[in-house]
C-alpha positions in Angstrom: 0.0 0.0 0.0 1.1 3.6 -0.5 0.7 6.7 1.6 -2.4 7.6 -0.4 -4.2 4.8 1.4 -4.2 6.9 4.6 -5.0 10.1 2.7 -7.7 9.5 0.1 -7.7 12.1 -2.7 -10.2 14.9 -2.4 -12.3 16.4 -5.1 -11.7 19.9 -6.3 -15.4 20.3 -6.8 -18.3 18.5 -5.2 -20.1 17.2 -8.3 -17.6 17.1 -11.1 -13.9 16.3 -11.6 -11.4 15.0 -14.1 -9.4 11.9 -13.3 -6.0 11.0 -14.9 -5.4 7.3 -14.4 -2.2 5.6 -15.2 -2.6 3.8 -18.5 -5.0 6.3 -20.0 -3.9 8.8 -22.6 -6.4 11.5 -21.5 -8.3 12.3 -18.4 -11.8 10.9 -17.7 -14.5 13.5 -17.0 -16.6 12.4 -14.2 -19.9 14.0 -13.1 -21.8 12.5 -10.2 -23.9 13.5 -7.2 -21.7 14.7 -4.3 -22.7 11.8 -2.1 -21.6 9.3 -4.7 -18.2 11.0 -5.1 -17.8 11.0 -1.4 -18.1 7.2 -1.3 -16.2 6.8 -4.5 -12.9 8.6 -3.7 -11.8 6.3 -0.8 -12.1 3.4 -3.1 -9.3 4.9 -5.3 -6.9 5.4 -2.3 -4.5 2.8 -3.7 -4.9 3.7 -7.4 -2.3 5.6 -9.5 -4.8 8.4 -10.1 -4.5 12.2 -10.1 -7.5 14.3 -9.7 -7.5 17.4 -11.9 -9.5 20.6 -11.6 -12.8 20.2 -13.4 -13.1 21.5 -16.9 -15.3 20.8 -19.9 -14.1 17.6 -21.4 -12.1 17.8 -24.6 -13.5 16.2 -27.7 -13.0 12.4 -27.5 -12.3 12.4 -23.7 -14.3 9.6 -22.1 -17.0 10.9 -19.9 -18.9 9.1 -17.0 -22.1 10.7 -15.8 -23.9 9.3 -12.8 -27.6 10.4 -12.6 -30.1 10.3 -9.8 -33.2 8.2 -10.5 -36.4 7.5 -8.7 -34.9 4.3 -7.3 -31.4 5.6 -6.6 -28.7 6.1 -9.2 -27.9 5.1 -12.8 -24.2 4.4 -13.4 -22.9 4.1 -17.0 -20.5 1.5 -18.0 -18.8 1.3 -21.4 -20.1 -1.4 -23.6 -23.0 -2.4 -21.3 -26.3 -1.0 -20.0 -26.2 1.4 -17.1 -26.2 -0.2 -13.6 -29.2 0.6 -11.4 -27.9 1.2 -7.8 -30.2 1.9 -4.8 -27.6 3.6 -2.7 -24.7 6.1 -3.1 -22.3 3.4 -1.7 -23.4 0.9 -4.3 -23.2 3.5 -7.0 -19.7 4.3 -6.0 -18.6 0.6 -6.3 -20.4 0.4 -9.7 -18.5 3.6 -10.8 -15.2 1.8 -10.1 -16.4 -0.9 -12.5 -17.2 1.8 -15.0 -13.7 3.2 -14.6 -12.2 -0.3 -15.2 -14.4 -0.5 -18.3 -12.8 2.7 -19.7 -9.3 1.3 -19.0 -10.2 -2.0 -20.7 -12.3 -0.8 -23.6 -11.2 -2.7 -26.8 -8.1 -4.2 -25.3 -7.4 -7.7 -26.7 -4.8 -8.7 -24.1 -6.8 -8.4 -20.9 -10.2 -9.1 -19.4 -11.9 -8.3 -16.1 -13.4 -11.2 -14.2 -16.2 -11.0 -11.6 -14.1 -13.0 -9.1 -12.1 -13.0 -5.9 -8.5 -14.1 -5.7 -5.8 -15.1 -3.1 -2.2 -16.0 -3.4 -1.2 -19.6 -2.7 2.3 -21.0 -2.8 1.6 -22.2 -6.4 0.2 -18.9 -7.6 -3.2 -17.2 -7.6 -6.4 -19.0 -6.9 -9.2 -17.3 -8.7 -12.7 -18.0 -7.4 -15.4 -17.5 -10.0 -19.2 -17.6 -9.5 -22.4 -15.6 -9.5 -23.3 -13.1 -6.8 -23.9 -14.7 -3.4 -22.0 -17.8 -4.4 -19.4 -17.2 -1.6 -16.4 -15.8 -3.5 -15.8 -12.9 -1.1 -16.2 -15.2 1.9 -13.7 -17.7 0.5 -11.2 -14.9 -0.2 -11.4 -13.6 3.4 -11.3 -17.0 4.9 -8.2 -17.8 2.9 -6.7 -14.5 4.0 -7.4 -15.3 7.6 -5.6 -18.6 7.1 -2.5 -16.8 5.9 -3.0 -16.3 2.2 -2.2 -12.9 0.7 -5.5 -11.3 -0.4 -5.4 -10.3 -4.1 -8.8 -8.9 -4.9 -12.5 -9.0 -4.5 -15.3 -8.5 -7.1 -13.0 -7.5 -9.9 -9.7 -9.2 -11.0 -7.8 -8.1 -14.2 -6.5 -11.1 -16.1 -3.7 -10.7 -18.6 -4.1 -13.3 -21.3 -1.4 -15.4 -22.9 0.4 -18.6 -22.5 1.0 -17.9 -18.8 -2.1 -15.9 -17.7 -1.5 -13.5 -14.8 -4.0 -11.8 -12.5 -3.4 -8.1 -11.7 -4.8 -6.6 -8.5 -7.0 -3.5 -8.5 -6.3 -2.6 -4.9 -9.9 -3.0 -3.9 -10.7 -3.8 -0.2 -11.8 -7.2 1.0 -15.5 -7.4 1.9 -17.7 -9.7 3.9 -21.4 -10.1 4.1 -23.0 -10.2 7.5 -23.9 -12.1 9.6 -20.8 -14.3 9.8 -21.9 -18.0 10.0 -21.4 -19.7 13.4 -19.2 -22.3 11.9 -16.6 -19.7 10.9 -14.9 -20.2 14.2 -13.6 -17.8 16.9 -10.2 -17.1 15.1 -12.0 -15.9 12.0 -14.3 -13.7 14.1 -11.3 -12.1 15.8 -9.6 -11.6 12.4 -12.6 -9.8 11.0 -13.2 -7.7 14.1 -9.6 -6.4 14.1 -9.9 -5.2 10.5 -13.5 -4.3 9.8 -14.8 -0.9 8.8 -18.6 -0.3 8.8 -20.5 0.3 5.6 -24.3 0.9 5.2 -26.3 -2.3 5.1 -25.0 -5.8 5.7 -21.4 -5.4 4.3 -18.2 -4.8 6.2 -14.9 -4.0 4.4 -11.5 -5.0 5.8 -8.5 -2.8 6.1 -5.6 -5.2 5.4 -2.0 -4.4 5.9 0.4 -4.3 2.9 1.8 -7.7 3.9 -1.8 -9.1 3.9 -3.1 -7.7 0.6 -1.8 -6.9 -2.9 -1.7 -3.3 -3.9 -2.9 -1.8 -7.2 -1.0 -3.2 -10.2 0.6 -6.2 -8.6 0.6 -9.3 -10.8 1.0 -13.0 -10.2 0.6 -16.0 -12.4 -2.7 -17.9 -12.1 -2.4 -21.3 -10.5 -6.1 -22.3 -10.9 -9.5 -21.1 -12.0 -12.0 -22.4 -9.4 -15.8 -22.3 -10.1 -17.5 -22.2 -6.7 -20.9 -23.6 -5.7 -22.3 -23.1 -2.2 -24.5 -26.1 -1.4 -26.1 -26.4 2.1 -25.4 -29.7 3.7 -22.8 -30.7 1.1 -19.3 -31.8 2.0 -16.4 -29.8 0.8 -15.3 -31.2 -2.6 -12.6 -29.9 -4.9 -12.8 -31.6 -8.3 -11.6 -31.1 -11.8 -13.8 -28.9 -14.1 -14.1 -29.6 -17.8 -12.6 -26.9 -20.0 -15.9 -26.4 -21.8 -17.7 -25.9 -18.5 -15.1 -23.4 -17.3 -15.2 -21.6 -20.6 -18.9 -21.1 -20.1 -18.4 -19.8 -16.6 -15.7 -17.4 -17.7 -17.8 -16.0 -20.4 -20.7 -15.4 -18.0 -18.5 -13.6 -15.5 -16.1 -11.8 -17.9 -16.2 -8.1 -18.5 -14.5 -7.0 -21.8 -16.2 -3.9 -23.2 -15.7 -3.3 -26.9 -14.9 -7.0 -27.6 -17.4 -9.0 -29.7 -18.9 -12.1 -28.1 -17.3 -14.6 -30.5 -13.9 -13.1 -29.8 -14.5 -13.2 -26.0 -15.6 -16.9 -26.2 -12.4 -17.7 -28.0 -10.2 -15.9 -25.5 -12.0 -17.5 -22.5 -11.6 -20.9 -24.1 -7.8 -20.2 -24.5 -7.7 -19.1 -20.8 -9.4 -22.3 -19.7 -6.9 -24.3 -21.7 -3.9 -22.5 -20.2 -4.8 -22.8 -16.5 -6.0 -25.8 -14.4 -9.7 -25.7 -13.9 -11.4 -26.8 -10.7 -14.9 -27.1 -9.2 -15.3 -26.3 -5.5 -18.6 -27.4 -3.9 -19.0 -26.4 -0.2 -21.2 -25.4 2.7 -18.4 -24.1 5.0 -16.2 -21.3 3.6 -13.7 -22.1 6.4 -13.3 -25.7 5.1 -13.4 -24.8 1.5 -10.7 -22.2 1.8 -8.5 -24.7 3.6 -9.1 -27.3 0.9 -8.3 -24.9 -1.9 -5.1 -23.7 -0.3 -4.0 -27.2 0.7 -4.3 -28.4 -2.9 -1.9 -25.6 -4.1 0.9 -25.7 -1.5 -0.7 -23.7 1.2 -0.9 -19.9 1.7 1.6 -17.4 0.4 
């Protein structure tokens, strides 16, 4: 982590700003309600971003405009429909995704996965699945067991013969309540690092030794499709490449890339990295099983 993590950037104006993010040739013009910007800026604390004084965007400069709606907020995202968010906090997180979309738009060498990831001795374990499947819980349990946390919700994947995951510096999160079977050590781990957020979510402030900072990259040791199944024993099996390709396509974010090209790239990713299925009820046991299969935490 860098010093900016303790001193999040502040906006020069309450409702509009221009962001210059490393990797972009021009600033992004951002216009959003003040309460969304207030929640958004701390999320960028670890990003290589400079906030510039607001000006009218130049021709061709990407622009992100968040609008209030009757049900909350509408957040634009390049290449997809706007996200409907009921709260400013959720709109802020969606806005991070929109910013990632601008960074990725049209790139053929990278994709963003809706996933969590931790570092094992063998490399990154990337947990893939739909919302509420337990990805975040697995990531935090693995971190509590000594694995370095690499990301939650969004992981950049650099494609190629040896795919790598690249961290976005986003905080670990956990949905409340914590199940009773999580154990007392896990409860203590969370309590020592938790920061309150509206609703049933807590975010964890992890030390630099516990979590990857923005831009760190590691090779991917396994893609793991997760399924939470009440009453089921923890089972880590081999996933068919075709099955994993389908899961990757469902959970990939690659704005500006045509679907056939995305399918081909996800098939190549599934062929380049071991693919596993993880069925579980207990996140505690599942994290231990995944780490144990790949040399333990790192």
